[in-house]
C-alpha positions as CSV (number, residue, x, y, z in Angstrom):
1,X,19.4,35.0,-14.9
2,X,15.9,36.0,-15.8
3,X,15.1,36.1,-19.6
4,X,14.5,39.9,-19.6
5,X,17.7,40.6,-17.7
6,X,19.6,38.3,-20.1
7,X,18.1,40.2,-23.1
8,X,19.1,43.5,-21.6
9,X,22.7,42.4,-21.0
10,X,23.0,41.0,-24.5
11,X,21.6,44.3,-25.9
12,X,24.1,46.3,-23.8
13,X,27.0,44.2,-24.9
14,X,25.9,44.4,-28.6
15,X,25.8,48.2,-28.3
16,X,29.4,48.2,-27.0
17,X,30.7,45.8,-29.7
18,X,32.1,48.4,-32.1
19,X,34.1,50.0,-29.2
20,X,35.3,46.6,-28.0
21,X,36.4,45.6,-31.5
22,X,38.2,48.9,-32.0
23,X,40.1,48.5,-28.6
24,X,41.0,44.9,-29.5
25,X,42.4,46.0,-32.8
26,X,44.5,48.7,-31.1
27,X,45.8,46.3,-28.6
28,X,46.8,43.8,-31.3
29,X,48.5,46.5,-33.4
30,X,50.6,47.9,-30.6
31,X,54.2,46.6,-30.5
32,X,54.7,45.0,-27.1
33,X,58.1,43.4,-27.2
34,X,60.9,45.2,-25.4
35,X,58.8,47.8,-23.6
36,X,57.9,50.3,-26.4
37,X,56.6,53.7,-25.5
38,X,53.4,52.8,-27.5
39,X,52.9,49.8,-25.2
40,X,53.3,52.0,-22.1
41,X,50.9,54.6,-23.4
42,X,48.3,51.9,-24.2
43,X,48.6,50.5,-20.6
44,X,48.2,54.0,-19.2
45,X,45.1,54.4,-21.4
46,X,43.7,51.2,-20.1
47,X,44.2,52.3,-16.5
48,X,42.2,55.5,-17.3
49,X,39.5,53.5,-19.0
50,X,39.2,51.0,-16.2
51,X,39.1,53.8,-13.6
52,X,36.4,55.6,-15.5
53,X,34.4,52.3,-15.3
54,X,34.9,52.2,-11.6
55,X,37.6,49.5,-11.6
56,X,40.8,49.7,-9.5
57,X,44.1,49.0,-11.2
58,X,47.7,48.9,-10.2
59,X,50.4,50.3,-12.5
60,X,54.0,49.6,-11.5
61,X,57.4,49.5,-13.1
62,X,59.0,46.0,-13.7
63,X,62.0,45.6,-11.4
64,X,64.1,44.3,-14.3
65,X,67.5,44.4,-12.6
66,X,66.1,42.3,-9.8
67,X,64.3,39.9,-12.1
68,X,67.5,39.4,-14.2
69,X,69.2,38.0,-11.1
70,X,66.5,35.3,-10.6
71,X,67.7,31.8,-11.7
72,X,64.6,31.2,-13.9
73,X,64.7,34.6,-15.7
74,X,64.4,34.5,-19.4
75,X,64.9,37.4,-21.8
76,X,63.7,35.6,-24.9
77,X,60.9,38.2,-25.2
78,X,63.4,41.1,-25.3
79,X,63.1,41.9,-21.7
80,X,60.7,44.1,-19.9
81,X,62.6,47.3,-20.6
82,X,61.2,50.3,-18.7
83,X,57.5,49.6,-19.5
84,X,55.1,49.7,-16.6
85,X,52.9,46.7,-15.8
86,X,49.2,47.0,-15.6
């Protein structure tokens, strides 16, 4: 990468740093065990944010009943509940 392009990228990232830190704090604060509604809402927000940035995402429900029948299934995390997966 050319020095000027590198400086431009670093400047752009630095300008977004407060928003990135705020998002990370929100992600860490959100309860994510057992498929809370807050977790689902956060995933839906990320889908919207990614789409606004031109990224494609997939959002689908976890087929919990099917997964529970798998021989290597573990519910130690409290299970997937009804939360979608992004």
